[in-house]
Steps between C-alpha positions, in 0.01 A plus 500: 500500500515572872752375754224311681470278190868400511562144621727532803819707448405730790859588587591634157160670458534683831850615405362644176222676692760651730697644206191690386411615851853632556527644147792270409366367170784380276446606139615163358414175679573143396250243630694176500352167601419144391210416272164506675618715792269789411763760411294651217195522727707676767639748248152585368357532852790734583432707188132527592582596859743774399241674282202437730348831617382353831784274621423297810752434778414257779629505857578135584745353747530163327787505249314252278199730461454721196607857584306682229330484162347702218135596550382300198212739423652829381516577127867411489454162670209405275708571189801312640278199574407493131864562396366798307652791690656756261810524720558123512713366213625152411795364307539124454666246267331474162559380145342513157171311462236445235341824621822705520739390228769769537621786720342341807506655847313458827251770401366268227389245759374709792138384464602133505739569787235658726251223423764235566606645837145527629406155369801338670463700825844656439679163528650437158799333337701606199403196295131553579528858377674393179230238444236769549672717239548211258869570441556130426873422530623859480698644788318791660713789626469857621632667188634834385152630414385421853788702644424787265139492622618516861688823432207640303232417757697627797589828333147625577365610836259285698137516390318496831708331770809579701717234333542378145576128532685280251476125565758294309409132529779245453774760468749215448358477146623852422695475175862594567522749212180672620614551860716811439188689391350493850807517726493878531128528575524205740775675695359853476126473428268799470346623823237268658587209273516149643651194332383160627706221343396134536718187459530143628876517555786738436734265310401638159430861592756740359741634763432855382133450587567333835727782613225757443225330700411434862441132567168388648553130568188282504514153656281207409164494679501341844311172538270649766400785268454258210283273712287794610419615147432143383255445785322836486514605136498163323289315757725194502472241773773491765654189343491639146641836613792329673576293190482798262706723730768233531519446125495872418788572741434872528400550136138620479505470121588133539223461759249637248632260236458207738146603592405545135665182378530226759520237226800674347678493836440125521639466149813698599560264791452194279719619213773617739514160670517320164765744379720455808476120485604502134780749571642256754474190278615676180864457400756645263642153452428387136472141624186589692307698240181320596504687829466827309165402348301609803703819531442586133127454547473723807727768344275504192202548729667789686600666172135518394397696809469876457781721627301607806429141603862404436609778735241390755639147488856621557393725786316199640827305469681769700241471776537121511879544508469720807281243674753224425767702679269553797451123526876448483542733797209345692292819481176316423291756688581751225387274215221616270390190310189331369452129582622397152810715534569373849482139384736565208754699702518237775740315268607767251636754751838326529576582134475874567731562792746759637770376263309569179210733586681818397580366153152353455333829597731687265403273209127552564550878511705492180219311331248768602736763359529314169123450468446873543736551207328254268745212522406184313303316773587148383872570502480695825305234693713215368820684592362576846388138547843357416668746738259395774582136425863573587422720802260247656794259537688740726405356839 
């Protein structure tokens, strides 16, 4: 992975290049950013650049231009591109599977991990990875054995490069009882050792880990950069690229999902509209039980979706919520809607307004949290729907 392959993010990339040029490389870095922002890609491009034997620096006056990159052709770069460099190591959430029934660790799944990253172009989600592993409903974590492996691997000198690099993907899944095993090496690593930690947000990262890392904050991809890659790499028409970029809202992973499954996106719009209409008409009043029939039907439908699609629906709901607020504040030029969405929101927007938007957004985020922790989907969606029924009446 080279920096030239990163979608946008020039500001943060150039800052990382400057740290290497000025010999200010922090030994433990936390790449923090929303899903689909390319944080894993940036971390891997940085790792490749650091160990490249023929680093390139470019003299450009434009701040938006790339200031440097790895050569891409030396032995080190070739091995990094294949994720097979002996000084590049990975730790990631895992669990027992049909293949590994006990004493599991990241080392048991390295072959699948490398194949998965390359197949998905380095844009992956936790649920996709768990599906790839076949962990079923188990909760994958970075366990004690993983932390023991970190200490073991980093106790040796580098094989052939300047830096030994340890990438810990989704560090927020580090099991709390395992964390003490790596605190010392994270704070005082062996010479020429670099930790690159990846996470979507810092809410669930242990404070002892946060305090030992330097934050590299990654923002969502700008619309102009998203449009550019959709037009050049995916060969979309101008109209299709605008639609996909608007729907993806800075999430390249979501853009790929939309491109690969346009019918699913249409289904999400349809089921969301039906869900919201039934949330509004549903009632807790026993005298109007008939009004719950439609809500029961749509909740049953949502419960049968897989966890990933349930999360996609709720993230979609958060995007629609934001657009409702924009309409309330007459910021229509900022709207990112399809024709079907625009038609629906022309009347629905008044039910998501400044008086209730905070609570509604909080409920959608809570639902995502519960899905990630294997909540009963029928109970969760029904509870959420009844809460929305109450909140929609705050006008």
